[in-house]
PASEPA-652044 format. One record per residue (C-alpha): x, y, z; residue in one letter. Coordinates in steps of 0.001 Angstrom, whole numbers, plus 500000, padded with zeros to 6 digits. Each point is the difference from the previous one (the first is absolute). Layout:
N
XYZA ...
***
This chain:
495
447382443645460867M 501485501894502907K 500606503686499525K 502713501484502200F 500327503683500684Y 502616501824501970T 498132502707501873L 502608501355502381L 503770500159500282S 502538501703502287F 503631500373499102I 503085501629501480F 503739499721499428L 502597498432502262L 503747500200499813T 501509496685501092T 503507499140501083T 500740498740496459T 499904501726496668V 496644498378499084A 496748501874500741Q 496762498506501334Q 496460501339499966I 497386498784502499P 496773499664497984F 496441499397501233Q 496918499399497857G 496428498700500164R 498448497388497672L 496277499757499277L 498444496926498361D 496740501015498281N 499845502996502326D 500507497835503085R 503234499890502101P 502210497087498971F 501333497536502618N 502669497397499391G 503402499888498294T 501065501435496676A 502937500158497611T 500677503606499100I 502350501178497249D 501414503568500195F 501870501669497134S 501261503401498881I 500694500726496339S 502464502899500459S 502357499461501631P 499455496267499319A 499259497927503086W 497702497105501001S 499364497792502993E 497557497174500848T 498555499499503475K 498535496528500575S 497681498921502796G 499111503543500985V 497520499929502880S 496869502085499386V 497675500689502945V 496753501871499489D 501459501155496704G 503206501527501522Y 503526498824499236Y 503489501367500623S 503263499324498181V 503436501550499760V 500961500815496436L 503691499428499319G 500501497435502748S 500551497246497421D 501126501958496952T 501696503284500936P 498377503120498663L 502107502251497724P 502116502543501881E 498651502905497981N 496425498783500191L 498210503309499418F 502674501868498048G 498793503489499055D 496319499044499542S 499098499861503726R 497752496981499304E 500001496562498293V 497178497690498794T 499597496728501880L 498255497096498166N 498224497355502146I 498752496503499066T 498043497912502571V 499741496234499348N 500670500685496316G 497406502778499703E 501438503418499103A 498710502891502057L 500136503661499105G 503416501719500361P 500833502024503117I 502209503138500146A 502725499890502645L 501008503492501201H 503021501223501919S 499013500690503617P 498932503601500738L 501265501969503006L 498076503149501152P 502088503118499442Y 498002503194499300T 496504500959499016A 501301500551496473A 501024496399499566G 501957497015501322P 503642499038499884V 500453496611498357E 502585497402500774I 501419499605496525D 502045496857500376S 501366497536502513I 503379498414499353N 502786498610502143A 499294501523503465R 498833503342498556A 496792501937499405V 500088502913497547R 497611502921500470L 498601502320497302Y 497876503118500202N 496799500741498105A 502007501217496975S 501831496662499732D 503236501596501232N 502228498248502555P 499247501157503532A 502054497623502136G 500601496441501037Y 500045497574502919I 502885497585499863Q 501598497324502163A 503783499885499715G 502726497809501455T 500392502238503085E 496457501271500498G 496929501452498353A 499903503451498401T 497177502331498979I 500507502812497533Q 497461502692499116L 500776502154496975S 498883503416498802A 500200501732496595P 502361502904499394D 499535502922497617A 501020497880497011S 497417497295500882D 502730497508500857S 499562498173503301Y 502484500094502862N 500204498647503502R 497949502044502510A 499768497730503055T 501982496859500751F 499521497520502859F 502476497234500677G 501066497215502271G 503440498727500987T 502895501069497777T 503710499352500022G 500826503459501426S 498768499120503490G 496562501541499564E 497170497806501240N 497193502005498442S 499663503383498353F 497592502407498342M 501400502436497461N 498332503064498466L 501329501415496738Y 499820503203497975G 501147500978496539M 503554501238499473N 499734503501498487P 503133499628497854T 499545496518498531S 497399497385499199D 499227497664502857G 499222500185503691Q 502003500875503104E 499562498581503499L 498500502694502293L 499041498119503190I 501335496656501218N 498251498421503017N 501921496950501119Y 500823497463502683T 503499498568500095T 502419497795501926T 502877502516499502N 500927503114501983N 500273503417498341V 503583499193499004F 498970496785498221G 501393497613502645T 497674497037500779P 498509499793503490F 500481496875502073S 497228497741501237G 497561500953497244G 499546503562501299Y 498089502237497597R 499260503685499655R 497837502191497761G 500347503318498277G 498925502378497273T 502355501686497549D 499082503043497907Y 501463500949496611Y 499315502696497432D 499029499075496450N 503601500355498876E 501064497092502204G 501629501983502853T 499563498594503527F 498922502974502173L 498454498662503219A 499498496841502011G 498010499000503099I 500414496672501706G 501402497993502888S 503497498668500540N 502273497995502272R 503802499849500021D 501096496645501410E 503701500885499845S 499799503142502180G 500305500615503714G 496274499297500369D 499586496861497831P 496348499523500983T 499216503688499592G 497496501064497374K 498257503241499138S 498170501936497351G 501887501769497262L 499374503019497759V 502429500870497186I 499708503113497823I 502404500277497068N 501076502628497534G 500782499224496357P 503416498516500817T 500461499930503785S 498114499456503236R 498272503020501562N 498370498946503291V 500132496791502038Y 497620499415502949V 500122496800502045S 500849498396503283G 503629499158500734Q 499541496273499413W 503786499573499645W 500410501103503633D 496687500546501791N 496756499901498047S 498199501910502770E 502037503123499168L 498938502023496964G 502191501794497483I 499432502518497206V 502804500539497499Q 500159502691497316V 502493499274497234F 501917502128497543G 501454499133496637Q 503334498563501201N 500771496277500221D 501521498358503054N 502554497956498100G 498088496745500623A 497262500155497371G 497620502149502024D 499531503693500830W 501248502094502915S 497424501587502304S 500275503725500691N 497378500239502765V 499071497366502589E 497234500223502607I 500536497111502388V 498531498584503205A 502976498932502137D 500282497631502942D 501921501722502817Q 500539497331502664A 496349498948499902G 498643503501499434E 498898501150496568T 501232503314498639S 499752501829496702G 502898500896497742R 500339502081496843V 503203499715497979S 500810502169496990I 502899498938497793M 502070501270497118N 500627497209497501T 502195499389496969A 500019497195497437N 501873496910501091G 498747499839503590G 501508503126501608T 497572501132502724V 500637502813502514N 497444500659502719E 499823503792500271T 496923500453502251I 498882497706502810L 496896500713502114I 498927497609502747S 497450500013502810S 502333498041502280N 503699500576500693N 500647496625501547G 498499500722503427S 497320502565499194G 499771503434498411G 499914500829496327G 502993501213498032F 500993501262496587M 503394499810498325D 501035502010496954L 503067498487498373R 502420500868497227D 500614497909496885S 502417497788501912G 497493499157502729G 501645502194502670L 497584501624502459N 500113503756499540T 496815501103501824I 498218497949502682S 496797500781501879L 499662497712503018D 496552499964501610G 501174497739502794Q 502192502643501655N 499068503106498000G 503456500384498442N 500644501656496650I 503435499387498534S 501683501084496784A 503449499257498600N 499996503038497706G 498678503562499915D 496312500845500443V 498908502993497901F 497022502309500471G 499410502871502434N 502513498178502192T 503188498244498972L 501484497090501894T 503596499276499080S 503120498509501541S 500584503435501617D 496682499892501865G 496522501408499374M 499814503409498324V 497358502025498176Q 500003500803496316T 500934503691499749S 501397500641496525D 499576503624498760R 498759498601496673R 496911498641501739L 498945503297501601K 498405503320498996K 498882503255501718N 503044499843502286I 499826502702502720Q 501851500764503244G 498394499551503416L 498487502965501867N 500988500600503636K 501194496435500655P 501591500822503412L 496837501642501268E 497845497034498938K 502431497406501319V 499996501821503323S 496205499539500047A 500283496219499556L 499968497825503104R 501976496812500427G 498516497477502427V 500620496608501520S 497131497497500110Y 498886496354500092Q 497593498200497658W 496477499308501238K 500019496747498044D 501696497628502424E 500869497585497201S 502601502583498938K 503210500752501852S 499370501719503359Q 503373501707500027R 500032503810500019N 499756501442496496Q 501207503409498762I 498032501949497431G 497403502673499379V 496205500265500096I 498519500029496489A 497158502396500863Q 502510502527501452E 502283499719496987V 497048500425497627E 499262503471501468E 503513501185499091I 501015497810497051Y 496912498270498454P 502305498768497207E 501532497500502450F 496683498365500947V 498017497364498069I 496442499017501037T 498499496674498862N 496330499160499317D 499434499183503679E 501348503386501142G 503220498525501376M 502967502391499596K 503621499179499202A 503102502231499841V 502632499937497284N 503048500361502250Y 502374499958497036A 498622503283498639Q 500657501709503330M 503720499754499243T 499799502817497428A 498344502325502539V 502610499180502644L 502772500712497489I 498646503456499227E 499310500700503681A 503585499081500881I 501297502210497199K 497885502928501226E 501193499430503559L 503598499775498809N 499750503431498332V 498920501497503293K 502846498286501850V 502558501250497492E 498693503557500343R 500225499861503763L 503484498577499801E 501040502880497745K 498509502516502333E 501788498363502911N 503254499978498066S 499653503686499226D 499379500696503690L 503088498024500991K 502099502016497516A 498800503290501543S 500937498842503490L 503459499000498821E 500565503446498514E 498957501546503335V 502535497805501813K 502751501052497590I 499157503648500353L 499931499626503790K 503369498278499941S 501478502749497877Q 498490502594502343M 501572498307502990N 503372499917498311N 499770503732499246L 498995500734503551M 502945498049501305K 502266501967497782M 498489503214501357L 500164498733503578G 496310500154500394T 499170496299499335S 498201499661503289K 497695502812499233A 499423498821496455A 499064496552501188S 497204501310502128K 
***
C-alpha cells in the first residue's frame, strides 16, 4: 500500500479582483520515502470555517505539486478570523495525510516581533500590531488606493497618524497627510498635508491637465497657519506665468504672502504683509508691499506702506522707489487722502513739502525760519561787545574749487576766521570740514547795529547841542548890532 507524506508546503495570500480569496499552495509527496511521479486526486478541507475543494488530475513531478486553493470553491472571506491560523486537511487518492496549519503571512517589522496582515476583504488589507490592536490599512477605493497608519493615544484608542491617498474629488491627484491629537477633544487633527492638484490656490481648475504641488501646515486645533507650493493664474495678465508661493497666516487672517506676480509678470517678485482688515472681496488688505517693478524694461524696487480699514479702504501713505520713471530714487509721504505732503526726489535732488516742517528749522508758507520760542531756551544772556567782534569779521567774495558747482562769484565768510572770533557759529564734521551757521550771525549783527546806533544818537545829540549854542551866539550878535545901531556905533560894534 502506498504511503503518502506531505513534506513541504509554501503558502501566501492574494487579494483578487473579486471578493473570493485564493491561496497558492505547493507540497511534496513521498511514496514509501521515494518522490512520487504521476497524477493524483487531492482533497482539501477546513473544518472551521467550513470549506472543502477537490483537485483532480494534479500533476506531481519528482514529488512536487502546486495548486491554487479557492480557485474552484471560494475560500471564506474571514478565513483566519482572530486565530491567525487554520488547520488544512489533505487526502491524496483517498488516503488521508496529516493536517497542516495555514498561517497568515508575516511581514518583518521590528526585532521585537512582526506585524501580521489580519484579514483580506474587498480590496483592503487590515494591519495589526503585536498587541492585536489596529495599526492601519491598505485599501483600494473607487478613485484610488489609500494607506493609513495609526498610532495609540493616551487612552489606548487608535487614531490616524499618517495617511496616503490617490485621486480624490477635490482635484488632488495624490497626497500624504500627517496627523496629531487634538488637545481639547478625542480624535486627530491634520497637521501637514502634502499634495498634488489640478487646481490653483483659489480652487479654480487648470486647463490642459496642468498640475502643481504644495504643502500646507496646521496646528493640532485645525487652524491653517502656513503653506508652501507652486501656482499659476491663467486668468491674469501673464496667463502662462507660474511661480513659487509661501503663505503665512494668523489665527483668522493672512500675515505674509511671498510669490512671483504670476497675474502680471511671474519674473517679478512680491512680498505682502497683511493686517487684520478685509478688502471687501473675501480676502485681506495688505499694509506693506515690497515689489519688483518693470519700468520700461528696467527693473526697480518699490516699497508701499498703506493704512487700511475694513471693507476695502486702502490709502497709500508712504511710497519708496528706486526709480522715478527715468532714474533716481524717490520717497513720498502722503496724508490719509493720498495727497503728497513731503517728497524726496533723488533724480533732481528736490525736497518738497506742502505743510510745515518742524525741528531746529521750520519751513512754512511764509518761508524757512528757525525755531526760537523762549519756552525752548535756558541760560539766556546778552552778547558781549558785538560791534567790536563784528568789526573783526571779514566778508569775502569767492568761487568754489569744485567745478561741478556754480562758478559764479559767491559772498560769504571763511569758517576758520569766524571760528577765531565766534566759535559758536562753526561746526566741524568727522573729516575736519568746517561749516558756518549764517543764521546765528543775525543775532550778533542785531546787537552790533544797536550798539552802533547808540553811538550815532549820542553824536547827534552832541551836534544838536552845538548847533543850539551857535544859534544863541547869532541872536546875541544880532541884538548887539541892533544896540550899536541905536547908539550910532554899529560899524564899530560889527568889527
